[in-house]
Every structure is written in structure tokens, then in C-alpha cells.
C-alpha positions, 0 to 999 in steps of 0.5 A: 710481855713476860714476867718473873715474880719472886716472893710471889705472895707474902701476906699478913693480916695486919689488924689485931687481933687477927692472926697473921697469914703468910705464903710464898710460891715458887711455881715449881709445878708440872707444866700445864693448865693447873696452878695448884692452890690458885683460882683464875679470876680473869683469863686463863693461866698455865704453868710453863718452865717454872713460871705462870703465864696468862695466856689469853686477853681478859674478857671485855671490860676486865682490863687485867688477867687476875689469879688469886691465892686460895684461902687468903681472903683478907682486908689488910695485906702485904703482898710482894713480887719482883718482875722482869720486863721481857715484852714487846715495844709499842704495846701497853702491858702491865703486871702487879698485885691485887687485893680485896678482890671479890670475883666480879667479871669486870673490875668492880671490886678490887684494889691493885698496883702495877708497873706498866709499859706505856710505850709509844714509837718514841719510847724504848720498851720497859716499865715507864709508869706505876699505878695504884688503882681502886675499882668500884663502879669505875676505876680511879687511880694515883700514878707517877712516871718511872724515869729512866725506864726500867726493865725490872722492879721489886714491888711491895703493896701494903693495904691497911684500912683506907691506905694503899702504899706501893713501894718500888725498888727499880734496880733490885738493890734492896732499897726502895726507890719510890713510894706511891700512896692512895687514900681509898674511898671504896673497897674497904672490906676483905677480899682475895689477894693475888697477882694480875697479869698482862694488860691487853697482851697475850702472855704474862709469866710469874716465877717464885 
């Protein structure tokens, strides 16, 4: 699966009196294995033709490739991407956003949202389900189906206090088509913010 991510990160510390922080990235860096200003947390990432790719499957026990933006260790955040599906049928693949991530080698400290391809032989390839997850000792989630299956999605993830809200614009027309919320019972402190890539897949690309 390949991803392009637009407005890759728009982050704000929402809890007063914390001063808001904001960032976006076009990923117009030279091709190579260095993504300036980002830290690889799970799997390897490279820049290629203005996109950032996850090029390896994460280590066992870590379902997603994760890369976080340096200097954005926050509790309350707004993050946003626009993603385009360019994947392969009959494989489970996903991408999205992560916050409150604390660098464990497995998913033990983070909150994430993602759109995912749960394709089977009877389904066309594309995003057919959305999730909001919190990972502590294990991962627990809220999910809803995407119907009809879509090939692109603009995603906004708002996490404030113990509330996580995922907004999805299915057709990129500027209107949010669905909302998915979860009341968090863990991961209530600050952590790093960033993007997550392919789930059990060899590549994921992000573009700003």
C-alpha cells in the first residue's frame, strides 16, 4: 500500500495556558534514508520522490510502523492527514495518526486512529474500516465500517483529556462524512505525535 499524506501534522496544545504549537510538512527532502526533524519509532522510513515510505514490516509485537515529529511531546493535540489508497488486494494494510506515543518497542503507550483495508477475496481493495485505538498492556479499540469502500480519506484526530475523536472526509470535498469517538481509560499523559504506516505491509508513503 502507498500513502500520500497532505497537511501531515497540524498540532496544537489545547489545554490552557499551554501555548499552541503548529507544524506541517511537505516532505520535499532529498531522496534517502533521512527524514529531517522526525524520529523513527517502529520500522524504517525513507524519502522518495517527495513522499515518506515505511520500507520494512515493524518488529514482532509492534503492529504499525511509526514515525514521530521531533519537539511535539504533547497531551492534547489535533493531527490531520489526507491519504490515498494505492495498495494490493487481499492484504490487511492501514495508515493514520498517533499521539501520546512514548517509544516502547511494542504498542504499550500510545493512542492512534487509522483507516484500514480489511480486504478478503470478496472485497475490492480500499479502505473499508476505521479505528480509534488506545494501547496500554494490550490494544483496545472502537471501530466502524466504511461503506462503500473508499480510495482516499482526509482524517483529523482530536485528542483532549480522555476523549479521542476521529473525523473522516471520505471524498475530499471538505465535509466530514463520519465521526468515531472513544473515551480513553489509559494514555492520559503527554507523548510524541506523528504518523503510523502500513500494518503488515512492506511500504507506506506520506506526502505533504
